C-alpha positions in Angstrom: -56.7 -76.9 -133.6 -57.5 -79.6 -131.1 -61.0 -81.1 -130.5 -61.1 -79.5 -127.1 -60.4 -76.0 -128.6 -63.1 -76.5 -131.2 -65.6 -77.5 -128.5 -64.7 -74.5 -126.4 -65.0 -72.1 -129.4 -68.4 -73.6 -130.3 -69.7 -73.0 -126.8 -68.4 -69.4 -126.8 -70.0 -68.9 -130.3 -73.4 -70.1 -129.1 -73.2 -67.9 -126.0 -72.1 -64.8 -128.0 -74.8 -65.2 -130.6 -77.4 -65.6 -127.9 -76.3 -62.5 -126.1 -76.0 -60.3 -129.2 -78.0 -61.3 -132.2 -80.8 -63.3 -130.7 -80.7 -63.0 -126.9 -81.9 -66.6 -126.8 -80.3 -70.0 -127.6 -82.1 -73.4 -127.3 -81.0 -76.2 -125.0 -81.3 -79.9 -125.3 -84.9 -81.0 -125.1 -86.3 -77.6 -126.1 -89.1 -77.4 -128.7 -88.1 -75.0 -131.4 -89.3 -73.8 -134.8 -86.9 -74.1 -137.8 -87.8 -71.2 -140.1 -85.8 -72.6 -143.0 -87.9 -75.7 -143.1 -91.0 -74.5 -141.4 -90.9 -77.4 -139.0 -91.1 -77.8 -135.2 -88.6 -80.1 -133.7 -86.9 -81.1 -130.4 -83.2 -80.1 -129.9 -81.2 -83.3 -129.3 -77.6 -81.9 -129.9 -76.0 -78.5 -129.4 -73.2 -76.9 -131.4 -70.6 -77.8 -128.7 -71.6 -81.4 -129.0 -70.5 -81.5 -132.7 -67.8 -78.7 -132.7 -69.9 -76.8 -135.3 -72.5 -74.0 -135.3 -75.3 -76.4 -136.1 -78.1 -77.8 -133.9 -79.5 -81.3 -134.4 -83.3 -81.6 -134.3 -85.8 -84.4 -134.4 -89.6 -84.2 -135.1 -91.7 -83.9 -131.9 -93.4 -87.2 -132.7 -90.2 -88.9 -133.8 -88.7 -89.5 -137.2 -85.7 -88.5 -139.3 -83.5 -85.9 -137.7 -82.1 -82.8 -139.4 -79.7 -79.9 -138.6 -80.1 -76.1 -138.6 -78.0 -73.1 -137.6 -79.1 -70.9 -134.7 -80.2 -68.1 -137.1 -83.0 -70.3 -138.4 -84.4 -71.3 -135.0 -87.0 -69.6 -132.9 -88.9 -70.5 -129.8 -91.9 -72.4 -131.2 -94.5 -70.4 -129.2 -93.2 -67.2 -130.7 -93.8 -68.2 -134.3 -96.1 -65.7 -136.0 -99.2 -67.2 -137.7 -98.0 -65.8 -141.0 -94.9 -68.0 -140.8 -97.0 -71.1 -141.3 -98.3 -69.8 -144.7 -96.7 -71.2 -147.8 -94.1 -69.1 -149.5 -91.6 -69.4 -152.3 -88.9 -70.3 -149.8 -90.8 -73.1 -148.1 -88.9 -76.1 -149.4 -85.2 -75.2 -148.9 -82.8 -78.2 -149.1 -81.0 -78.9 -145.9 -77.3 -78.2 -145.7 -75.0 -81.2 -145.7 -75.2 -82.9 -142.3 -72.5 -81.5 -140.0 -73.3 -84.0 -137.3 -70.8 -86.8 -137.8 -68.3 -86.8 -140.6 -66.6 -83.5 -141.5 -68.3 -81.7 -144.4 -66.0 -80.6 -147.3 -67.0 -77.2 -148.7 -67.2 -77.3 -152.5 -65.7 -73.8 -153.2 -65.9 -74.3 -157.0 -69.6 -74.9 -156.7 -70.0 -71.8 -154.4 -68.0 -69.7 -156.9 -70.0 -70.8 -159.8 -73.3 -70.1 -158.0 -72.1 -66.7 -157.0 -70.8 -65.8 -160.5 -74.1 -66.9 -162.0 -76.2 -64.8 -159.6 -74.0 -61.7 -159.9 -73.6 -61.9 -163.7 -74.7 -58.8 -165.7 -77.8 -59.7 -167.6 -79.9 -58.0 -170.3 -83.0 -59.2 -168.5 -83.9 -60.7 -165.1 -84.2 -64.5 -164.9 -87.7 -66.0 -164.5 -89.0 -66.0 -160.9 -88.8 -69.7 -160.7 -85.1 -69.6 -161.6 -84.5 -66.8 -159.0 -86.1 -68.9 -156.3 -84.0 -71.9 -157.3 -80.8 -69.8 -157.2 -81.7 -68.5 -153.7 -82.2 -72.0 -152.4 -78.9 -73.1 -153.8 -77.0 -70.1 -152.4 -78.6 -70.5 -149.0 -77.5 -74.1 -148.9 -73.9 -73.2 -149.6 -74.0 -70.4 -147.0 -75.3 -72.8 -144.3 -72.5 -75.2 -145.2 -69.9 -72.4 -144.8 -71.4 -71.3 -141.5 -70.8 -74.8 -140.1 -67.1 -74.3 -140.6 -64.6 -72.8 -138.1 -64.1 -69.4 -139.7 -62.7 -67.5 -136.6 -66.0 -66.3 -135.2 -64.5 -66.1 -131.7 -61.2 -64.4 -132.7 -62.3 -61.7 -135.2 -65.0 -59.1 -134.4 -65.5 -58.5 -138.1 -66.2 -62.1 -138.7 -68.6 -62.1 -135.7 -70.5 -59.2 -137.4 -70.5 -61.1 -140.6 -72.1 -64.1 -138.9 -74.8 -62.0 -137.4 -75.5 -60.2 -140.7 -75.7 -63.5 -142.5 -78.3 -64.9 -140.0 -80.4 -61.8 -140.3 -80.2 -62.1 -144.1 -81.3 -65.7 -144.0 -84.2 -65.1 -141.5 -87.5 -66.2 -143.0 -88.9 -62.7 -142.6 -86.2 -61.3 -144.8 -86.8 -63.7 -147.7 -89.1 -63.0 -150.6 -92.5 -64.5 -150.4 -94.7 -65.5 -153.4 -96.2 -62.0 -153.2 -92.8 -60.3 -153.5 -92.0 -58.6 -156.8 -89.7 -60.3 -159.3 -87.2 -57.4 -158.9 -87.3 -57.7 -155.1 -86.6 -61.4 -155.2 -83.8 -60.8 -157.7 -82.1 -58.2 -155.5 -82.4 -60.5 -152.5 -80.7 -63.3 -154.6 -77.9 -61.0 -155.4 -77.4 -59.9 -151.8 -77.3 -63.6 -150.7 -74.7 -64.2 -153.4 -72.6 -61.3 -152.2 -72.7 -62.7 -148.7 -71.8 -66.2 -149.9 -68.8 -64.6 -151.7 -67.7 -62.9 -148.5 -68.0 -66.2 -146.4 -66.1 -68.1 -149.1 -63.3 -65.6 -149.0 -63.0 -66.0 -145.2 -63.1 -69.8 -145.6 -60.2 -69.6 -148.0 -58.2 -67.3 -145.8 -58.8 -69.4 -142.7 -57.9 -72.7 -144.4 -54.8 -71.2 -146.0 -53.6 -70.3 -142.5 -54.4 -73.7 -141.1 -52.4 -75.4 -143.9 -49.5 -73.0 -143.3 -49.3 -74.1 -139.7 -49.4 -77.8 -140.5 
């Protein structure tokens, strides 16, 4: 796939996501709210700029930039007051930076995290461990979403993207007031989604290698 094709696909992906899942997509210079980091930032690069599904943001007052997928961004004036409260998911490590060098997905690490989350247990893990596992799985999912998985070519994969963004939405994540069982079930659903995305990643890259 050429760089021009990647850029075209990224632009179409952004447009499709805006029309279906969110009905909104930020533009350069827009002030947005990153629900995964609970930070407001200015958009300085769009997905088509980097041939990924990731936006690049900088703090409104300047500082270190970061990246986020569309599913984690909202218009900053639409942020509910409750979203500024502290929760168990406040500090979520950022995915590897997709702006610049190509990111290599560590499939073994994804597989290990998924297997651990879905393992049959005699007792549920402690809540702190559940929250840690959720953060780790979300980080892997966001890395997979930055890859070219055939969003523009396969309706099923398009649906998978939208389902994933809804799952990762801040309002869907367990807060500190959520029950341990609720957080545990959320962790397992995130793990199942990571497993699905990893399977698509394997299939897509196997096809790419076959064409080389």
